[in-house]
C-alpha distance (Angstrom), angle and dihedral (degrees) to the residues before:
residue distance angle dihedral
X1 . . .
X2 3.75 . .
X3 3.80 120.9 .
X4 3.82 88.6 -116.3
X5 3.83 92.6 54.1
X6 3.81 90.8 47.3
X7 3.81 90.1 50.6
X8 3.83 91.0 50.4
X9 3.78 91.3 51.0
X10 3.79 93.5 47.4
X11 3.81 93.1 47.5
X12 3.79 93.0 48.6
X13 3.81 91.6 47.0
X14 3.81 92.2 51.1
X15 3.81 90.8 47.3
X16 3.83 93.0 48.0
X17 3.80 103.5 41.1
X18 3.82 97.5 82.2
X19 3.80 98.9 36.5
X20 3.77 124.1 104.3
X21 3.79 116.8 -107.8
X22 3.81 95.7 -95.4
X23 3.80 94.4 48.5
X24 3.80 91.2 44.2
X25 3.81 91.8 52.1
X26 3.80 91.5 50.2
X27 3.79 91.6 49.6
X28 3.80 94.3 47.0
X29 3.81 91.1 48.0
X30 3.80 88.0 66.3
X31 3.83 92.7 59.4
X32 3.77 127.6 83.7
X33 3.81 116.4 -96.7
X34 3.82 96.1 -104.6
X35 3.80 94.4 48.8
X36 3.81 92.0 42.7
X37 3.83 92.5 51.2
X38 3.79 92.6 49.2
X39 3.81 92.6 48.0
X40 3.81 91.8 46.4
X41 3.82 89.5 52.5
X42 3.81 90.9 49.9
X43 3.80 90.9 48.8
X44 3.82 91.9 50.2
X45 3.80 90.6 51.2
X46 3.78 90.9 47.9
X47 3.81 93.6 49.5
X48 3.81 92.8 46.6
X49 3.79 91.2 50.9
X50 3.80 91.3 46.6
X51 3.80 94.9 47.1
X52 3.79 93.2 52.6
X53 3.80 97.6 46.5
X54 3.82 117.1 112.7
X55 3.80 90.5 -118.7
X56 3.79 91.9 53.5
X57 3.79 92.4 47.6
X58 3.81 90.6 49.7
X59 3.81 90.9 51.1
X60 3.80 91.7 50.3
X61 3.80 91.9 48.7
X62 3.81 90.1 48.3
X63 3.79 91.2 49.9
X64 3.80 90.8 48.9
X65 3.80 90.5 50.4
X66 3.82 90.8 50.0
X67 3.82 89.8 52.6
X68 3.79 91.1 47.8
X69 3.81 92.0 50.2
X70 3.81 91.0 49.3
X71 3.81 91.7 50.6
X72 3.79 91.8 48.4
X73 3.80 91.5 47.4
X74 3.81 91.2 49.9
X75 3.79 90.2 53.5
X76 3.81 90.8 51.8
X77 3.79 95.5 -110.2
X78 3.75 131.2 123.3
X79 3.79 118.8 -94.2
X80 3.79 93.0 -157.6
X81 3.82 117.2 105.4
């Protein structure tokens, strides 16, 4: 891989990582197929690593608990264990 190709991939990855799915797709559509495939693979690896981190799991559990409490409160019950 040439230094220029590596730089393109890194720049596109950095630009895409914090975009929502629609914006990310539009950005990646502008890249050549090889660069796009490499960036998509990097993004998948990044999202898998992020989604399985202890912090991410704790956030998801907290969000689920918040939803549960809201549902219980709406039904007139108590959300305390």
